[in-house]
KEROBA-201444 format. One record per residue (C-alpha): residue number from 1; residue in three letters; x, y, z. Coordinates in steps of 0.05 Angstrom, whole numbers, plus 32768, in hexadecimal, padded with zeros to 4 digits. Example, Ala and Ser with C-alpha at 12.3 -4.5 7.8 and 13.67 -1.06 7.14 Angstrom:
+-----+-----+------+------+------+
|   n | res |    x |    y |    z |
+-----+-----+------+------+------+
|   1 | ALA | 80F6 | 7FA6 | 809C |
|   2 | SER | 8111 | 7FEB | 808F |
+-----+-----+------+------+------+
This chain:
+-----+-----+------+------+------+
|   n | res |    x |    y |    z |
+-----+-----+------+------+------+
|   1 | MET | 84EF | 72C4 | 7F08 |
|   2 | SER | 84A6 | 72CD | 7F18 |
|   3 | LEU | 8478 | 7298 | 7F33 |
|   4 | GLN | 844C | 729B | 7EF3 |
|   5 | VAL | 8486 | 7295 | 7EC5 |
|   6 | SER | 84A4 | 7259 | 7EED |
|   7 | PHE | 845E | 7237 | 7EEC |
|   8 | THR | 8456 | 7241 | 7EA0 |
|   9 | ILE | 849D | 7223 | 7E94 |
|  10 | VAL | 848C | 71E7 | 7EC1 |
|  11 | PHE | 8448 | 71DF | 7E9F |
|  12 | GLY | 846A | 71DE | 7E5A |
|  13 | ILE | 849C | 71A9 | 7E70 |
|  14 | VAL | 8468 | 717D | 7E8F |
|  15 | THR | 843A | 7182 | 7E50 |
|  16 | CYS | 8477 | 716A | 7E25 |
|  17 | LEU | 8487 | 7132 | 7E54 |
|  18 | LEU | 8440 | 7118 | 7E55 |
|  19 | SER | 843F | 7119 | 7E09 |
|  20 | VAL | 847B | 70E6 | 7E0C |
|  21 | ALA | 845C | 70BE | 7E48 |
|  22 | PHE | 841D | 70B0 | 7E22 |
|  23 | ALA | 8438 | 708E | 7DE4 |
|  24 | THR | 8406 | 7066 | 7DB8 |
|  25 | PRO | 8415 | 701B | 7DAF |
|  26 | GLY | 8412 | 6FFE | 7D68 |
|  27 | THR | 843C | 6FD6 | 7D37 |
|  28 | ALA | 8470 | 6FE9 | 7D02 |
|  29 | THR | 8483 | 6FCA | 7CBF |
|  30 | PHE | 84B4 | 6FE5 | 7C8D |
|  31 | TYR | 84B6 | 6FF7 | 7C43 |
|  32 | THR | 84F0 | 7008 | 7C12 |
|  33 | SER | 84D2 | 7033 | 7BD9 |
|  34 | TYR | 84C9 | 707B | 7BF0 |
|  35 | VAL | 84B8 | 70A5 | 7BB1 |
|  36 | PRO | 8485 | 70B3 | 7B9B |
|  37 | SER | 845C | 70BB | 7BE0 |
|  38 | ALA | 8413 | 70CB | 7BEA |
|  39 | CYS | 8424 | 710D | 7C10 |
|  40 | TYR | 845C | 7129 | 7BE5 |
|  41 | GLY | 845B | 710B | 7BA4 |
|  42 | ASN | 84A0 | 7104 | 7B87 |
|  43 | LYS | 84C1 | 712F | 7BBB |
|  44 | ASN | 84F9 | 710A | 7BDF |
|  45 | ASN | 84F0 | 7112 | 7C2B |
|  46 | GLY | 852E | 70EC | 7C40 |
|  47 | VAL | 852F | 70A7 | 7C61 |
|  48 | MET | 8514 | 70B3 | 7CA8 |
|  49 | ILE | 84CA | 70B1 | 7C90 |
|  50 | ALA | 848B | 7084 | 7C9B |
|  51 | ALA | 844A | 7075 | 7C7B |
|  52 | ALA | 840B | 7079 | 7CA3 |
|  53 | SER | 83DA | 703F | 7CA6 |
|  54 | ASP | 838E | 704B | 7C97 |
|  55 | PRO | 8378 | 705A | 7CDE |
|  56 | LEU | 83AC | 7092 | 7CE1 |
|  57 | TRP | 83A8 | 70AC | 7C9B |
|  58 | ALA | 836D | 70DE | 7CA8 |
|  59 | ASN | 8367 | 70EE | 7C5B |
|  60 | GLY | 83AE | 7104 | 7C5C |
|  61 | GLY | 83A9 | 7132 | 7C9B |
|  62 | ILE | 83E2 | 710D | 7CBA |
|  63 | CYS | 8413 | 711F | 7C81 |
|  64 | GLY | 8451 | 7143 | 7C9A |
|  65 | LYS | 8443 | 7130 | 7CE1 |
|  66 | VAL | 8482 | 711A | 7D07 |
|  67 | PHE | 8482 | 70DE | 7D37 |
|  68 | ASN | 84B3 | 70BF | 7D6B |
|  69 | VAL | 84B0 | 7075 | 7D62 |
|  70 | THR | 84CF | 7042 | 7D93 |
|  71 | CYS | 84D0 | 6FF5 | 7D8A |
|  72 | THR | 84AE | 6FD2 | 7DC7 |
|  73 | GLY | 84B7 | 6F89 | 7DB3 |
|  74 | PRO | 84AB | 6F52 | 7D80 |
|  75 | THR | 846A | 6F3E | 7D5F |
|  76 | ASN | 8489 | 6EFC | 7D45 |
|  77 | PRO | 84BC | 6EC6 | 7D59 |
|  78 | VAL | 84F6 | 6EF6 | 7D4B |
|  79 | PRO | 8514 | 6EFD | 7D92 |
|  80 | HIS | 8529 | 6F43 | 7DAA |
|  81 | PRO | 8520 | 6F6A | 7D6A |
|  82 | CYS | 8526 | 6FAF | 7D8C |
|  83 | THR | 8567 | 6FD8 | 7D8D |
|  84 | GLY | 8551 | 7003 | 7DC9 |
|  85 | ARG | 8552 | 7042 | 7D9E |
|  86 | SER | 851B | 706F | 7D86 |
|  87 | VAL | 8513 | 7092 | 7D41 |
|  88 | VAL | 84F0 | 70D0 | 7D2D |
|  89 | VAL | 84CB | 70C8 | 7CEB |
|  90 | LYS | 84A1 | 70F6 | 7CBD |
|  91 | ILE | 8460 | 70DA | 7C9F |
|  92 | VAL | 8466 | 70E3 | 7C54 |
|  93 | ASP | 8439 | 70A9 | 7C39 |
|  94 | HIS | 83FB | 7081 | 7C41 |
|  95 | CYS | 83FE | 7035 | 7C4A |
|  96 | PRO | 83BA | 701B | 7C3B |
|  97 | GLY | 83AB | 6FD9 | 7C5A |
|  98 | CYS | 83F3 | 6FD0 | 7C73 |
|  99 | GLY | 83FE | 6FA0 | 7CAF |
| 100 | GLY | 8413 | 6FD6 | 7CDE |
| 101 | THR | 8402 | 7017 | 7CFE |
| 102 | LEU | 8441 | 7035 | 7CDD |
| 103 | ASP | 8467 | 7020 | 7CA1 |
| 104 | LEU | 84AE | 7039 | 7CB0 |
| 105 | SER | 84E5 | 7043 | 7C7B |
| 106 | ARG | 8517 | 700B | 7C7F |
| 107 | GLU | 854A | 703B | 7C9C |
| 108 | ALA | 851C | 7051 | 7CD5 |
| 109 | PHE | 8506 | 700B | 7CE2 |
| 110 | SER | 8551 | 6FF6 | 7CE7 |
| 111 | THR | 855D | 702A | 7D1B |
| 112 | ILE | 852C | 700F | 7D4B |
| 113 | ALA | 8528 | 6FC3 | 7D3A |
| 114 | ASN | 8549 | 6F8A | 7D11 |
| 115 | PRO | 8529 | 6F8C | 7CCE |
| 116 | VAL | 8526 | 6F40 | 7CCF |
| 117 | ALA | 84EB | 6F45 | 7D00 |
| 118 | GLY | 84C1 | 6F66 | 7CC7 |
| 119 | ILE | 848B | 6F80 | 7CF7 |
| 120 | ILE | 8497 | 6F99 | 7D3E |
| 121 | LYS | 846E | 6FB4 | 7D76 |
| 122 | ILE | 8478 | 7000 | 7D81 |
| 123 | GLU | 8465 | 703C | 7DA8 |
| 124 | TYR | 845E | 707D | 7D85 |
| 125 | HIS | 844B | 70C5 | 7D94 |
| 126 | GLN | 8448 | 7104 | 7D6A |
| 127 | ARG | 8480 | 7136 | 7D75 |
| 128 | LEU | 8477 | 717D | 7D86 |
| 129 | LYS | 8494 | 71B1 | 7D55 |
| 130 | ALA | 84D0 | 71D3 | 7D76 |
| 131 | SER | 84FF | 7205 | 7D5A |
| 132 | LEU | 8531 | 722D | 7D85 |
| 133 | LYS | 8549 | 7271 | 7D6D |
| 134 | ASP | 8573 | 72A0 | 7D94 |
| 135 | LYS | 854A | 72DE | 7DAB |
| 136 | GLY | 8579 | 72FD | 7DDB |
| 137 | ASP | 8551 | 730D | 7E1C |
| 138 | GLU | 850B | 72ED | 7E0F |
| 139 | LEU | 84EC | 72A7 | 7E10 |
| 140 | MET | 84B0 | 729A | 7DE8 |
| 141 | MET | 848B | 725A | 7DE7 |
| 142 | GLY | 8457 | 726D | 7DB2 |
| 143 | SER | 841F | 7246 | 7D97 |
| 144 | SER | 83D8 | 7231 | 7DA6 |
| 145 | LEU | 83F5 | 720E | 7DE5 |
| 146 | TRP | 8416 | 7249 | 7E09 |
| 147 | ARG | 843B | 728A | 7E04 |
| 148 | LEU | 8470 | 72A2 | 7E35 |
| 149 | VAL | 8498 | 72DF | 7E2D |
| 150 | GLY | 84CA | 7304 | 7E56 |
| 151 | MET | 8509 | 72DD | 7E6C |
| 152 | ARG | 854F | 72F3 | 7E62 |
| 153 | GLN | 8583 | 72D2 | 7E33 |
| 154 | ALA | 8556 | 7297 | 7E1C |
| 155 | ALA | 853B | 727F | 7DD9 |
| 156 | VAL | 84FB | 727C | 7DB2 |
| 157 | MET | 84D7 | 723A | 7DB2 |
| 158 | GLU | 849C | 722F | 7D89 |
| 159 | VAL | 8471 | 71F2 | 7D9B |
| 160 | ASP | 843A | 71DC | 7D6C |
| 161 | ARG | 841A | 7199 | 7D6F |
| 162 | GLU | 83F7 | 71A2 | 7D2D |
| 163 | SER | 8433 | 71AA | 7CFC |
| 164 | GLY | 8465 | 7177 | 7D14 |
| 165 | LEU | 84B1 | 7183 | 7D19 |
| 166 | ASP | 84CF | 71B0 | 7CE6 |
| 167 | TYR | 8513 | 7196 | 7CCF |
| 168 | GLY | 8521 | 71D7 | 7CAD |
| 169 | GLY | 852D | 71B7 | 7C69 |
+-----+-----+------+------+------+
C-alpha cells in the first residue's frame, strides 16, 4: 500500500474519531405523539426519532439529520438516570419553546435514561452518512471530504456530513 493511500486512510479515521470526541452538550426531554411532524407531515418515521429545539431548527434545515445522543447525567433530583447506552435518532420534527436541546421519542429517551427523570443532560453529535457496498477490488471514500480509489477487495464507503445517515428505508 502506498504512503499516500495509508495517509488518506489514517486521515479519514482521525476525522471520524474527532467528530465523536467533540460532542455538543445539551439537554433532552421526551414526547409521545410522533405523527404528524414538521419535517415529514403524516409519514411515519419509526420511533428512534427526535424534535429539534429552536436554536437547532434552522428553518427546517436540520430535518432528516441523524444524531448520536448519550445521557451524561441528571438535571434534577432523580439519581443516576443514565443507562450507559447511546442512541441514534433522526430529526423529524420541531419543538418550539421546548425545555431541552432535543426532544427525543419516548423509546429513544428510554434507551439512554430512565423516563422518570423527564429531562437529562446529554452530549450529541451529527452522524456521518455511511453505506458499504461490495466493489470487488476498489475502495472509494467519496464526498466533499475525500476520495480514495485503488485498493483490492475492499468496499465503497460514502461519507457525507450534510445528508445524515441513510437507513435505506
